[in-house]
A tleap script that builds the chain and sets N, CA, C and O, in Angstrom:
source leaprc.protein.ff14SB
mol = sequence {
  NMET GLU PHE ALA LEU ILE ALA PRO LEU LEU
  PHE LEU VAL LEU PHE GLY ILE VAL GLU PHE
  GLY VAL VAL PHE SER ASP SER LEU SER LEU
  ARG GLN GLY VAL ARG GLU GLY ALA ARG GLN
  GLY VAL VAL ALA ARG PHE ASP SER CYS GLY
  VAL ALA GLY ASP SER LYS VAL ALA CYS THR
  THR ARG SER ARG ILE GLY LEU GLY ASP GLY
  VAL ALA VAL LYS VAL VAL VAL PRO ALA GLY
  TYR VAL VAL GLY ASP PRO LEU LEU VAL CYS
  ALA GLN ARG GLU ILE GLU SER PHE THR GLY
  LEU PHE ALA PRO VAL LEU ASN ASP ARG HIE
  LEU ARG SER LYS VAL LYS MET ARG ILE GLU
  LYS VAL GLY THR PRO ALA ILE SER SER SER
  GLU ASP ALA GLY SER TRP SER TRP CYS CSER
}
set mol.1.N position { 4.899 -20.840 -55.198 }
set mol.1.CA position { 4.497 -21.440 -53.945 }
set mol.1.C position { 5.299 -20.865 -52.770 }
set mol.1.O position { 4.747 -20.549 -51.717 }
set mol.2.N position { 6.611 -20.740 -52.979 }
set mol.2.CA position { 7.452 -20.208 -51.902 }
set mol.2.C position { 7.074 -18.758 -51.579 }
set mol.2.O position { 7.039 -18.371 -50.411 }
set mol.3.N position { 6.791 -17.963 -52.609 }
set mol.3.CA position { 6.415 -16.573 -52.385 }
set mol.3.C position { 5.112 -16.471 -51.599 }
set mol.3.O position { 4.968 -15.593 -50.748 }
set mol.4.N position { 4.170 -17.357 -51.876 }
set mol.4.CA position { 2.895 -17.350 -51.158 }
set mol.4.C position { 3.099 -17.645 -49.673 }
set mol.4.O position { 2.335 -17.164 -48.837 }
set mol.5.N position { 4.107 -18.419 -49.344 }
set mol.5.CA position { 4.391 -18.714 -47.939 }
set mol.5.C position { 5.157 -17.584 -47.256 }
set mol.5.O position { 4.956 -17.323 -46.070 }
set mol.6.N position { 6.028 -16.918 -47.999 }
set mol.6.CA position { 6.880 -15.873 -47.424 }
set mol.6.C position { 6.222 -14.494 -47.466 }
set mol.6.O position { 6.536 -13.653 -46.623 }
set mol.7.N position { 5.328 -14.235 -48.410 }
set mol.7.CA position { 4.730 -12.906 -48.595 }
set mol.7.C position { 4.065 -12.346 -47.341 }
set mol.7.O position { 4.300 -11.179 -47.027 }
set mol.8.N position { 3.247 -13.105 -46.602 }
set mol.8.CA position { 2.645 -12.507 -45.397 }
set mol.8.C position { 3.683 -12.050 -44.378 }
set mol.8.O position { 3.534 -10.988 -43.774 }
set mol.9.N position { 4.718 -12.835 -44.187 }
set mol.9.CA position { 5.775 -12.455 -43.256 }
set mol.9.C position { 6.530 -11.228 -43.772 }
set mol.9.O position { 6.854 -10.324 -43.001 }
set mol.10.N position { 6.804 -11.202 -45.060 }
set mol.10.CA position { 7.499 -10.071 -45.662 }
set mol.10.C position { 6.687 -8.787 -45.515 }
set mol.10.O position { 7.238 -7.746 -45.158 }
set mol.11.N position { 5.393 -8.850 -45.784 }
set mol.11.CA position { 4.541 -7.667 -45.650 }
set mol.11.C position { 4.382 -7.237 -44.196 }
set mol.11.O position { 4.302 -6.041 -43.915 }
set mol.12.N position { 4.337 -8.184 -43.276 }
set mol.12.CA position { 4.260 -7.845 -41.855 }
set mol.12.C position { 5.510 -7.091 -41.419 }
set mol.12.O position { 5.418 -6.095 -40.701 }
set mol.13.N position { 6.664 -7.558 -41.846 }
set mol.13.CA position { 7.919 -6.870 -41.521 }
set mol.13.C position { 7.952 -5.492 -42.177 }
set mol.13.O position { 8.350 -4.515 -41.543 }
set mol.14.N position { 7.540 -5.407 -43.429 }
set mol.14.CA position { 7.543 -4.136 -44.141 }
set mol.14.C position { 6.619 -3.117 -43.476 }
set mol.14.O position { 7.017 -1.976 -43.241 }
set mol.15.N position { 5.386 -3.527 -43.173 }
set mol.15.CA position { 4.451 -2.617 -42.510 }
set mol.15.C position { 4.909 -2.290 -41.088 }
set mol.15.O position { 4.658 -1.188 -40.599 }
set mol.16.N position { 5.570 -3.223 -40.425 }
set mol.16.CA position { 6.120 -2.958 -39.092 }
set mol.16.C position { 7.191 -1.884 -39.132 }
set mol.16.O position { 7.243 -1.017 -38.260 }
set mol.17.N position { 8.040 -1.939 -40.138 }
set mol.17.CA position { 9.075 -0.912 -40.292 }
set mol.17.C position { 8.430 0.449 -40.524 }
set mol.17.O position { 8.847 1.440 -39.925 }
set mol.18.N position { 7.424 0.508 -41.381 }
set mol.18.CA position { 6.728 1.772 -41.653 }
set mol.18.C position { 6.037 2.282 -40.391 }
set mol.18.O position { 6.154 3.456 -40.040 }
set mol.19.N position { 5.317 1.387 -39.713 }
set mol.19.CA position { 4.553 1.764 -38.516 }
set mol.19.C position { 5.458 2.321 -37.420 }
set mol.19.O position { 5.198 3.401 -36.888 }
set mol.20.N position { 6.495 1.603 -37.088 }
set mol.20.CA position { 7.372 2.043 -36.013 }
set mol.20.C position { 8.254 3.212 -36.449 }
set mol.20.O position { 8.724 3.974 -35.603 }
set mol.21.N position { 8.484 3.365 -37.742 }
set mol.21.CA position { 9.169 4.552 -38.241 }
set mol.21.C position { 8.344 5.804 -38.034 }
set mol.21.O position { 8.882 6.849 -37.668 }
set mol.22.N position { 7.044 5.711 -38.264 }
set mol.22.CA position { 6.148 6.855 -38.040 }
set mol.22.C position { 6.107 7.202 -36.551 }
set mol.22.O position { 6.155 8.379 -36.192 }
set mol.23.N position { 6.020 6.198 -35.688 }
set mol.23.CA position { 5.996 6.432 -34.244 }
set mol.23.C position { 7.313 7.057 -33.789 }
set mol.23.O position { 7.307 7.977 -32.971 }
set mol.24.N position { 8.429 6.577 -34.302 }
set mol.24.CA position { 9.729 7.128 -33.939 }
set mol.24.C position { 9.858 8.577 -34.397 }
set mol.24.O position { 10.392 9.412 -33.667 }
set mol.25.N position { 9.378 8.880 -35.593 }
set mol.25.CA position { 9.394 10.251 -36.091 }
set mol.25.C position { 8.550 11.169 -35.207 }
set mol.25.O position { 8.971 12.279 -34.880 }
set mol.26.N position { 7.364 10.706 -34.823 }
set mol.26.CA position { 6.517 11.497 -33.920 }
set mol.26.C position { 7.194 11.705 -32.575 }
set mol.26.O position { 7.093 12.781 -31.986 }
set mol.27.N position { 7.880 10.686 -32.089 }
set mol.27.CA position { 8.593 10.793 -30.815 }
set mol.27.C position { 9.687 11.853 -30.894 }
set mol.27.O position { 9.841 12.659 -29.977 }
set mol.28.N position { 10.439 11.853 -31.978 }
set mol.28.CA position { 11.485 12.860 -32.151 }
set mol.28.C position { 10.895 14.265 -32.259 }
set mol.28.O position { 11.434 15.212 -31.687 }
set mol.29.N position { 9.792 14.400 -32.989 }
set mol.29.CA position { 9.136 15.705 -33.117 }
set mol.29.C position { 8.646 16.207 -31.764 }
set mol.29.O position { 8.779 17.391 -31.451 }
set mol.30.N position { 8.080 15.310 -30.965 }
set mol.30.CA position { 7.579 15.686 -29.644 }
set mol.30.C position { 8.726 16.127 -28.745 }
set mol.30.O position { 8.634 17.167 -28.092 }
set mol.31.N position { 9.792 15.357 -28.706 }
set mol.31.CA position { 10.932 15.696 -27.841 }
set mol.31.C position { 11.566 17.011 -28.256 }
set mol.31.O position { 11.856 17.849 -27.402 }
set mol.32.N position { 11.784 17.209 -29.541 }
set mol.32.CA position { 12.408 18.437 -30.026 }
set mol.32.C position { 11.492 19.638 -29.817 }
set mol.32.O position { 11.960 20.712 -29.439 }
set mol.33.N position { 10.207 19.471 -30.056 }
set mol.33.CA position { 9.265 20.571 -29.867 }
set mol.33.C position { 9.148 21.005 -28.413 }
set mol.33.O position { 9.045 22.199 -28.132 }
set mol.34.N position { 9.164 20.050 -27.486 }
set mol.34.CA position { 9.113 20.393 -26.062 }
set mol.34.C position { 10.382 21.132 -25.658 }
set mol.34.O position { 10.322 22.110 -24.914 }
set mol.35.N position { 11.524 20.668 -26.143 }
set mol.35.CA position { 12.775 21.349 -25.826 }
set mol.35.C position { 12.781 22.770 -26.376 }
set mol.35.O position { 13.187 23.700 -25.679 }
set mol.36.N position { 12.332 22.950 -27.623 }
set mol.36.CA position { 12.303 24.287 -28.218 }
set mol.36.C position { 11.289 25.195 -27.525 }
set mol.36.O position { 11.557 26.377 -27.313 }
set mol.37.N position { 10.123 24.644 -27.172 }
set mol.37.CA position { 9.119 25.435 -26.459 }
set mol.37.C position { 9.608 25.895 -25.096 }
set mol.37.O position { 9.384 27.039 -24.699 }
set mol.38.N position { 10.279 24.994 -24.378 }
set mol.38.CA position { 10.832 25.363 -23.066 }
set mol.38.C position { 11.925 26.415 -23.236 }
set mol.38.O position { 12.008 27.363 -22.455 }
set mol.39.N position { 12.752 26.246 -24.247 }
set mol.39.CA position { 13.818 27.223 -24.489 }
set mol.39.C position { 13.237 28.596 -24.791 }
set mol.39.O position { 13.731 29.605 -24.288 }
set mol.40.N position { 12.198 28.639 -25.605 }
set mol.40.CA position { 11.565 29.927 -25.899 }
set mol.40.C position { 10.930 30.517 -24.636 }
set mol.40.O position { 10.907 31.735 -24.458 }
set mol.41.N position { 10.415 29.643 -23.760 }
set mol.41.CA position { 9.816 30.119 -22.517 }
set mol.41.C position { 10.829 30.719 -21.556 }
set mol.41.O position { 10.528 31.707 -20.885 }
set mol.42.N position { 12.021 30.147 -21.474 }
set mol.42.CA position { 13.006 30.657 -20.513 }
set mol.42.C position { 13.696 31.921 -20.987 }
set mol.42.O position { 14.279 32.649 -20.185 }
set mol.43.N position { 13.635 32.190 -22.292 }
set mol.43.CA position { 14.198 33.446 -22.794 }
set mol.43.C position { 13.100 34.445 -23.164 }
set mol.43.O position { 13.383 35.495 -23.741 }
set mol.44.N position { 11.848 34.119 -22.831 }
set mol.44.CA position { 10.690 35.007 -23.006 }
set mol.44.C position { 10.488 35.448 -24.445 }
set mol.44.O position { 10.264 36.627 -24.718 }
set mol.45.N position { 10.571 34.483 -25.374 }
set mol.45.CA position { 10.265 34.754 -26.784 }
set mol.45.C position { 9.200 33.765 -27.210 }
set mol.45.O position { 9.466 32.570 -27.336 }
set mol.46.N position { 8.000 34.261 -27.430 }
set mol.46.CA position { 6.869 33.385 -27.692 }
set mol.46.C position { 6.323 33.589 -29.096 }
set mol.46.O position { 6.440 34.669 -29.674 }
set mol.47.N position { 5.723 32.529 -29.634 }
set mol.47.CA position { 4.997 32.633 -30.890 }
set mol.47.C position { 3.679 33.341 -30.617 }
set mol.47.O position { 3.169 33.290 -29.497 }
set mol.48.N position { 3.127 33.995 -31.617 }
set mol.48.CA position { 1.814 34.617 -31.456 }
set mol.48.C position { 0.759 33.611 -31.896 }
set mol.48.O position { 0.536 33.402 -33.089 }
set mol.49.N position { 0.120 32.998 -30.919 }
set mol.49.CA position { -0.841 31.936 -31.228 }
set mol.49.C position { -2.275 32.423 -31.145 }
set mol.49.O position { -3.113 32.028 -31.955 }
set mol.50.N position { -2.564 33.270 -30.179 }
set mol.50.CA position { -3.907 33.808 -30.057 }
set mol.50.C position { -4.960 32.822 -29.603 }
set mol.50.O position { -6.136 32.975 -29.933 }
set mol.51.N position { -4.554 31.802 -28.845 }
set mol.51.CA position { -5.514 30.834 -28.328 }
set mol.51.C position { -5.992 31.325 -26.970 }
set mol.51.O position { -5.189 31.505 -26.055 }
set mol.52.N position { -7.290 31.543 -26.834 }
set mol.52.CA position { -7.836 32.076 -25.590 }
set mol.52.C position { -7.627 31.104 -24.444 }
set mol.52.O position { -7.916 29.915 -24.572 }
set mol.53.N position { -7.123 31.608 -23.319 }
set mol.53.CA position { -6.947 30.801 -22.130 }
set mol.53.C position { -5.710 29.907 -22.156 }
set mol.53.O position { -5.463 29.173 -21.200 }
set mol.54.N position { -4.950 29.954 -23.210 }
set mol.54.CA position { -3.763 29.116 -23.342 }
set mol.54.C position { -2.543 29.916 -22.920 }
set mol.54.O position { -2.458 31.112 -23.201 }
set mol.55.N position { -1.602 29.272 -22.252 }
set mol.55.CA position { -0.385 29.983 -21.903 }
set mol.55.C position { 0.463 30.149 -23.151 }
set mol.55.O position { 0.387 29.342 -24.078 }
set mol.56.N position { 1.267 31.195 -23.170 }
set mol.56.CA position { 2.112 31.450 -24.331 }
set mol.56.C position { 3.142 30.341 -24.517 }
set mol.56.O position { 3.488 29.993 -25.646 }
set mol.57.N position { 3.627 29.789 -23.415 }
set mol.57.CA position { 4.609 28.708 -23.504 }
set mol.57.C position { 3.958 27.459 -24.092 }
set mol.57.O position { 4.550 26.799 -24.946 }
set mol.58.N position { 2.752 27.130 -23.647 }
set mol.58.CA position { 2.052 25.950 -24.167 }
set mol.58.C position { 1.748 26.114 -25.646 }
set mol.58.O position { 1.908 25.172 -26.423 }
set mol.59.N position { 1.319 27.285 -26.035 }
set mol.59.CA position { 0.993 27.544 -27.438 }
set mol.59.C position { 2.247 27.460 -28.312 }
set mol.59.O position { 2.221 26.875 -29.395 }
set mol.60.N position { 3.340 28.048 -27.831 }
set mol.60.CA position { 4.604 27.986 -28.563 }
set mol.60.C position { 5.090 26.551 -28.678 }
set mol.60.O position { 5.543 26.127 -29.741 }
set mol.61.N position { 4.996 25.805 -27.588 }
set mol.61.CA position { 5.433 24.405 -27.592 }
set mol.61.C position { 4.617 23.593 -28.580 }
set mol.61.O position { 5.175 22.821 -29.360 }
set mol.62.N position { 3.315 23.756 -28.557 }
set mol.62.CA position { 2.440 23.007 -29.457 }
set mol.62.C position { 2.770 23.319 -30.924 }
set mol.62.O position { 2.782 22.420 -31.765 }
set mol.63.N position { 3.037 24.589 -31.222 }
set mol.63.CA position { 3.363 24.939 -32.610 }
set mol.63.C position { 4.734 24.409 -33.006 }
set mol.63.O position { 4.940 24.067 -34.170 }
set mol.64.N position { 5.674 24.331 -32.073 }
set mol.64.CA position { 7.005 23.802 -32.379 }
set mol.64.C position { 6.978 22.284 -32.559 }
set mol.64.O position { 7.767 21.740 -33.333 }
set mol.65.N position { 6.084 21.602 -31.857 }
set mol.65.CA position { 5.970 20.150 -32.006 }
set mol.65.C position { 5.444 19.819 -33.393 }
set mol.65.O position { 5.988 18.949 -34.073 }
set mol.66.N position { 4.401 20.499 -33.814 }
set mol.66.CA position { 3.890 20.349 -35.173 }
set mol.66.C position { 3.186 19.043 -35.476 }
set mol.66.O position { 3.196 18.604 -36.626 }
set mol.67.N position { 2.574 18.405 -34.487 }
set mol.67.CA position { 1.879 17.140 -34.728 }
set mol.67.C position { 0.363 17.278 -34.712 }
set mol.67.O position { -0.344 16.273 -34.647 }
set mol.68.N position { -0.139 18.485 -34.770 }
set mol.68.CA position { -1.576 18.679 -34.853 }
set mol.68.C position { -2.250 18.854 -33.503 }
set mol.68.O position { -1.610 19.199 -32.510 }
set mol.69.N position { -3.564 18.608 -33.487 }
set mol.69.CA position { -4.381 18.872 -32.309 }
set mol.69.C position { -4.287 17.796 -31.237 }
set mol.69.O position { -4.758 18.016 -30.122 }
set mol.70.N position { -3.706 16.658 -31.527 }
set mol.70.CA position { -3.672 15.565 -30.572 }
set mol.70.C position { -2.631 15.705 -29.486 }
set mol.70.O position { -2.479 14.801 -28.665 }
set mol.71.N position { -1.910 16.809 -29.455 }
set mol.71.CA position { -0.842 17.002 -28.477 }
set mol.71.C position { -1.373 17.789 -27.284 }
set mol.71.O position { -1.975 18.850 -27.447 }
set mol.72.N position { -1.145 17.259 -26.081 }
set mol.72.CA position { -1.513 17.958 -24.849 }
set mol.72.C position { -0.229 18.470 -24.200 }
set mol.72.O position { 0.774 17.759 -24.139 }
set mol.73.N position { -0.273 19.700 -23.721 }
set mol.73.CA position { 0.911 20.338 -23.143 }
set mol.73.C position { 0.597 20.793 -21.725 }
set mol.73.O position { -0.476 21.335 -21.458 }
set mol.74.N position { 1.543 20.569 -20.823 }
set mol.74.CA position { 1.432 21.067 -19.454 }
set mol.74.C position { 2.649 21.940 -19.183 }
set mol.74.O position { 3.780 21.553 -19.477 }
set mol.75.N position { 2.409 23.118 -18.621 }
set mol.75.CA position { 3.473 24.047 -18.279 }
set mol.75.C position { 3.380 24.350 -16.793 }
set mol.75.O position { 2.315 24.716 -16.296 }
set mol.76.N position { 4.486 24.199 -16.086 }
set mol.76.CA position { 4.534 24.522 -14.665 }
set mol.76.C position { 5.522 25.665 -14.497 }
set mol.76.O position { 6.724 25.514 -14.717 }
set mol.77.N position { 4.982 26.815 -14.100 }
set mol.77.CA position { 5.782 28.021 -13.920 }
set mol.77.C position { 5.781 28.362 -12.438 }
set mol.77.O position { 4.723 28.340 -11.809 }
set mol.78.N position { 6.939 28.678 -11.863 }
set mol.78.CA position { 6.954 29.092 -10.463 }
set mol.78.C position { 6.142 30.368 -10.265 }
set mol.78.O position { 5.974 31.165 -11.189 }
set mol.79.N position { 5.647 30.543 -9.057 }
set mol.79.CA position { 4.754 31.663 -8.767 }
set mol.79.C position { 5.386 33.014 -9.072 }
set mol.79.O position { 4.706 33.911 -9.571 }
set mol.80.N position { 6.663 33.173 -8.785 }
set mol.80.CA position { 7.296 34.469 -8.988 }
set mol.80.C position { 7.749 34.737 -10.402 }
set mol.80.O position { 7.848 35.897 -10.803 }
set mol.81.N position { 8.027 33.706 -11.169 }
set mol.81.CA position { 8.567 33.803 -12.517 }
set mol.81.C position { 9.737 34.765 -12.543 }
set mol.81.O position { 9.702 35.802 -13.206 }
set mol.82.N position { 10.782 34.398 -11.801 }
set mol.82.CA position { 11.985 35.218 -11.741 }
set mol.82.C position { 13.159 34.435 -12.314 }
set mol.82.O position { 13.117 33.209 -12.419 }
set mol.83.N position { 14.202 35.165 -12.681 }
set mol.83.CA position { 15.397 34.553 -13.250 }
set mol.83.C position { 15.972 33.548 -12.257 }
set mol.83.O position { 16.135 33.849 -11.074 }
set mol.84.N position { 16.272 32.370 -12.748 }
set mol.84.CA position { 16.847 31.309 -11.920 }
set mol.84.C position { 15.856 30.246 -11.503 }
set mol.84.O position { 16.258 29.139 -11.146 }
set mol.85.N position { 14.569 30.555 -11.538 }
set mol.85.CA position { 13.556 29.557 -11.188 }
set mol.85.C position { 13.402 28.551 -12.327 }
set mol.85.O position { 13.672 28.882 -13.481 }
set mol.86.N position { 12.970 27.328 -12.015 }
set mol.86.CA position { 12.802 26.321 -13.071 }
set mol.86.C position { 11.465 26.471 -13.799 }
set mol.86.O position { 10.442 26.789 -13.193 }
set mol.87.N position { 11.497 26.240 -15.086 }
set mol.87.CA position { 10.300 26.191 -15.914 }
set mol.87.C position { 10.194 24.755 -16.411 }
set mol.87.O position { 11.127 24.234 -17.022 }
set mol.88.N position { 9.060 24.120 -16.149 }
set mol.88.CA position { 8.855 22.732 -16.547 }
set mol.88.C position { 7.810 22.677 -17.653 }
set mol.88.O position { 6.711 23.210 -17.508 }
set mol.89.N position { 8.162 22.028 -18.762 }
set mol.89.CA position { 7.250 21.870 -19.890 }
set mol.89.C position { 7.150 20.377 -20.201 }
set mol.89.O position { 8.160 19.705 -20.408 }
set mol.90.N position { 5.925 19.874 -20.232 }
set mol.90.CA position { 5.671 18.463 -20.548 }
set mol.90.C position { 4.653 18.395 -21.683 }
set mol.90.O position { 3.792 19.265 -21.812 }
set mol.91.N position { 4.762 17.361 -22.495 }
set mol.91.CA position { 3.791 17.151 -23.566 }
set mol.91.C position { 3.580 15.657 -23.750 }
set mol.91.O position { 4.481 14.849 -23.527 }
set mol.92.N position { 2.371 15.314 -24.162 }
set mol.92.CA position { 2.072 13.916 -24.454 }
set mol.92.C position { 1.102 13.829 -25.621 }
set mol.92.O position { 0.307 14.732 -25.879 }
set mol.93.N position { 1.203 12.710 -26.309 }
set mol.93.CA position { 0.346 12.457 -27.469 }
set mol.93.C position { 0.050 10.976 -27.507 }
set mol.93.O position { 0.943 10.150 -27.317 }
set mol.94.N position { -1.200 10.639 -27.753 }
set mol.94.CA position { -1.581 9.236 -27.837 }
set mol.94.C position { -1.087 8.648 -29.150 }
set mol.94.O position { -1.176 9.283 -30.201 }
set mol.95.N position { -0.564 7.427 -29.078 }
set mol.95.CA position { -0.095 6.736 -30.276 }
set mol.95.C position { -1.277 6.022 -30.920 }
set mol.95.O position { -2.058 5.353 -30.243 }
set mol.96.N position { -1.396 6.172 -32.220 }
set mol.96.CA position { -2.424 5.458 -32.970 }
set mol.96.C position { -1.744 4.693 -34.089 }
set mol.96.O position { -0.812 5.193 -34.719 }
set mol.97.N position { -2.209 3.491 -34.330 }
set mol.97.CA position { -1.633 2.665 -35.375 }
set mol.97.C position { -1.901 3.289 -36.738 }
set mol.97.O position { -3.039 3.630 -37.060 }
set mol.98.N position { -0.860 3.434 -37.528 }
set mol.98.CA position { -0.950 4.038 -38.854 }
set mol.98.C position { -1.599 3.080 -39.853 }
set mol.98.O position { -2.430 3.490 -40.663 }
set mol.99.N position { -1.221 1.815 -39.790 }
set mol.99.CA position { -1.747 0.828 -40.730 }
set mol.99.C position { -2.889 0.005 -40.156 }
set mol.99.O position { -3.666 -0.580 -40.910 }
set mol.100.N position { -3.003 -0.049 -38.840 }
set mol.100.CA position { -4.029 -0.851 -38.195 }
set mol.100.C position { -3.557 -2.253 -37.843 }
set mol.100.O position { -4.184 -2.929 -37.028 }
set mol.101.N position { -2.467 -2.697 -38.442 }
set mol.101.CA position { -1.954 -4.038 -38.154 }
set mol.101.C position { -1.390 -4.164 -36.737 }
set mol.101.O position { -1.431 -5.238 -36.136 }
set mol.102.N position { -0.872 -3.070 -36.220 }
set mol.102.CA position { -0.225 -3.100 -34.918 }
set mol.102.C position { -1.040 -2.365 -33.854 }
set mol.102.O position { -0.498 -1.953 -32.829 }
set mol.103.N position { -2.322 -2.202 -34.095 }
set mol.103.CA position { -3.201 -1.505 -33.149 }
set mol.103.C position { -3.177 -2.130 -31.750 }
set mol.103.O position { -3.151 -1.380 -30.774 }
set mol.104.N position { -3.184 -3.465 -31.594 }
set mol.104.CA position { -3.139 -4.016 -30.239 }
set mol.104.C position { -1.856 -3.665 -29.476 }
set mol.104.O position { -1.857 -3.604 -28.247 }
set mol.105.N position { -0.780 -3.439 -30.201 }
set mol.105.CA position { 0.494 -3.123 -29.566 }
set mol.105.C position { 0.641 -1.632 -29.303 }
set mol.105.O position { 1.181 -1.241 -28.268 }
set mol.106.N position { 0.167 -0.791 -30.224 }
set mol.106.CA position { 0.425 0.643 -30.149 }
set mol.106.C position { -0.693 1.476 -29.545 }
set mol.106.O position { -0.416 2.411 -28.793 }
set mol.107.N position { -1.936 1.169 -29.849 }
set mol.107.CA position { -3.041 2.007 -29.385 }
set mol.107.C position { -3.118 2.020 -27.857 }
set mol.107.O position { -2.710 1.067 -27.192 }
set mol.108.N position { -3.647 3.111 -27.320 }
set mol.108.CA position { -3.798 3.337 -25.882 }
set mol.108.C position { -2.460 3.489 -25.172 }
set mol.108.O position { -2.375 3.264 -23.964 }
set mol.109.N position { -1.426 3.864 -25.892 }
set mol.109.CA position { -0.132 4.207 -25.306 }
set mol.109.C position { 0.147 5.666 -25.651 }
set mol.109.O position { -0.471 6.233 -26.552 }
set mol.110.N position { 1.086 6.264 -24.924 }
set mol.110.CA position { 1.380 7.679 -25.129 }
set mol.110.C position { 2.867 7.901 -25.383 }
set mol.110.O position { 3.725 7.220 -24.823 }
set mol.111.N position { 3.142 8.873 -26.243 }
set mol.111.CA position { 4.485 9.420 -26.361 }
set mol.111.C position { 4.545 10.559 -25.363 }
set mol.111.O position { 3.624 11.373 -25.295 }
set mol.112.N position { 5.616 10.626 -24.590 }
set mol.112.CA position { 5.721 11.661 -23.557 }
set mol.112.C position { 7.103 12.285 -23.580 }
set mol.112.O position { 8.096 11.627 -23.889 }
set mol.113.N position { 7.148 13.570 -23.247 }
set mol.113.CA position { 8.423 14.263 -23.150 }
set mol.113.C position { 8.322 15.341 -22.075 }
set mol.113.O position { 7.284 15.981 -21.904 }
set mol.114.N position { 9.431 15.524 -21.355 }
set mol.114.CA position { 9.459 16.492 -20.255 }
set mol.114.C position { 10.804 17.211 -20.282 }
set mol.114.O position { 11.850 16.582 -20.438 }
set mol.115.N position { 10.769 18.541 -20.127 }
set mol.115.CA position { 11.988 19.343 -20.089 }
set mol.115.C position { 11.863 20.359 -18.965 }
set mol.115.O position { 10.836 21.022 -18.818 }
set mol.116.N position { 12.926 20.472 -18.171 }
set mol.116.CA position { 12.985 21.496 -17.125 }
set mol.116.C position { 14.207 22.359 -17.420 }
set mol.116.O position { 15.324 21.856 -17.547 }
set mol.117.N position { 13.975 23.679 -17.527 }
set mol.117.CA position { 15.053 24.630 -17.792 }
set mol.117.C position { 14.957 25.792 -16.811 }
set mol.117.O position { 13.894 26.081 -16.262 }
set mol.118.N position { 16.080 26.440 -16.607 }
set mol.118.CA position { 16.162 27.574 -15.718 }
set mol.118.C position { 15.787 28.839 -16.478 }
set mol.118.O position { 16.276 29.073 -17.583 }
set mol.119.N position { 14.920 29.655 -15.885 }
set mol.119.CA position { 14.483 30.907 -16.516 }
set mol.119.C position { 15.672 31.859 -16.608 }
set mol.119.O position { 16.345 32.130 -15.613 }
set mol.120.N position { 15.921 32.363 -17.816 }
set mol.120.CA position { 17.058 33.242 -18.059 }
set mol.120.C position { 16.662 34.698 -18.224 }
set mol.120.O position { 17.431 35.600 -17.892 }
set mol.121.N position { 15.469 34.924 -18.735 }
set mol.121.CA position { 15.022 36.287 -19.001 }
set mol.121.C position { 13.535 36.361 -18.708 }
set mol.121.O position { 12.772 35.476 -19.095 }
set mol.122.N position { 13.135 37.397 -18.036 }
set mol.122.CA position { 11.728 37.562 -17.694 }
set mol.122.C position { 11.112 38.562 -18.657 }
set mol.122.O position { 11.569 39.699 -18.775 }
set mol.123.N position { 10.083 38.127 -19.330 }
set mol.123.CA position { 9.333 38.997 -20.236 }
set mol.123.C position { 7.908 39.055 -19.739 }
set mol.123.O position { 7.669 39.217 -18.542 }
set mol.124.N position { 6.964 38.924 -20.643 }
set mol.124.CA position { 5.569 38.828 -20.261 }
set mol.124.C position { 5.398 37.574 -19.424 }
set mol.124.O position { 5.802 36.499 -19.866 }
set mol.125.N position { 4.821 37.663 -18.244 }
set mol.125.CA position { 4.735 36.485 -17.384 }
set mol.125.C position { 4.026 35.313 -18.059 }
set mol.125.O position { 2.937 35.451 -18.616 }
set mol.126.N position { 4.669 34.178 -17.989 }
set mol.126.CA position { 4.044 32.951 -18.477 }
set mol.126.C position { 3.109 32.448 -17.392 }
set mol.126.O position { 3.320 32.714 -16.209 }
set mol.127.N position { 2.082 31.729 -17.792 }
set mol.127.CA position { 1.168 31.169 -16.806 }
set mol.127.C position { 1.218 29.656 -16.890 }
set mol.127.O position { 1.449 29.077 -17.951 }
set mol.128.N position { 0.995 29.035 -15.747 }
set mol.128.CA position { 0.930 27.578 -15.727 }
set mol.128.C position { -0.341 27.142 -16.421 }
set mol.128.O position { -1.371 27.809 -16.330 }
set mol.129.N position { -0.263 26.022 -17.113 }
set mol.129.CA position { -1.450 25.501 -17.773 }
set mol.129.C position { -1.345 23.994 -17.842 }
set mol.129.O position { -0.257 23.422 -17.788 }
set mol.130.N position { -2.491 23.370 -17.960 }
set mol.130.CA position { -2.540 21.922 -18.086 }
set mol.130.C position { -3.796 21.554 -18.848 }
set mol.130.O position { -4.862 22.129 -18.630 }
set mol.131.N position { -3.661 20.601 -19.734 }
set mol.131.CA position { -4.805 20.147 -20.507 }
set mol.131.C position { -5.240 18.797 -19.994 }
set mol.131.O position { -4.418 17.991 -19.559 }
set mol.132.N position { -6.523 18.553 -20.045 }
set mol.132.CA position { -7.051 17.275 -19.586 }
set mol.132.C position { -6.772 16.212 -20.650 }
set mol.132.O position { -7.519 16.068 -21.617 }
set mol.133.N position { -5.691 15.479 -20.451 }
set mol.133.CA position { -5.310 14.447 -21.427 }
set mol.133.C position { -4.816 13.217 -20.688 }
set mol.133.O position { -3.776 12.655 -21.032 }
set mol.134.N position { -5.549 12.807 -19.689 }
set mol.134.CA position { -5.109 11.653 -18.925 }
set mol.134.C position { -4.257 12.069 -17.743 }
set mol.134.O position { -4.347 13.198 -17.262 }
set mol.135.N position { -3.450 11.169 -17.294 }
set mol.135.CA position { -2.627 11.392 -16.116 }
set mol.135.C position { -1.382 12.218 -16.437 }
set mol.135.O position { -0.706 11.986 -17.439 }
set mol.136.N position { -1.102 13.170 -15.581 }
set mol.136.CA position { 0.129 13.971 -15.676 }
set mol.136.C position { 1.063 13.619 -14.524 }
set mol.136.O position { 1.974 14.392 -14.228 }
set mol.137.N position { 0.868 12.483 -13.866 }
set mol.137.CA position { 1.679 12.128 -12.696 }
set mol.137.C position { 3.153 11.983 -13.063 }
set mol.137.O position { 4.010 12.175 -12.201 }
set mol.138.N position { 3.467 11.659 -14.280 }
set mol.138.CA position { 4.857 11.494 -14.717 }
set mol.138.C position { 5.555 12.845 -14.892 }
set mol.138.O position { 6.782 12.897 -14.981 }
set mol.139.N position { 4.796 13.922 -14.940 }
set mol.139.CA position { 5.335 15.253 -15.185 }
set mol.139.C position { 5.424 16.021 -13.874 }
set mol.139.O position { 4.505 16.752 -13.505 }
set mol.140.N position { 6.517 15.852 -13.191 }
set mol.140.CA position { 6.704 16.605 -11.934 }
set mol.140.C position { 8.151 16.921 -11.723 }
set mol.140.O position { 8.507 17.547 -10.724 }
savepdb mol mol.pdb
quit
């Protein structure tokens, strides 16, 4: 009888730990991937992605994040792309409930990360890019 009363609460806590653990892991992957993508952009070392119309920095960042197709990346490169100018890389991904129990709390929210670094080496010019993934007002 006692287990029947406690089991729903126990399972809610257990699934909550799993759910928020997955979100936290995705958040860490997004933050680290944006930092690595920006770092590769400022030293002009890019992954070979071969995505038509995509900037090399955005493609490198997306591959470093490693969370699949749901990641949107925005890259802001100064017009001159010279040493000392800032390179801004932002990424966002919509959060989706893993178990469905916490969908009202998690769905329709975004994980976001932004990194600004100083260009150290000029290689093949990076181009600014932005994907249509909602508002980018937080990325400036």
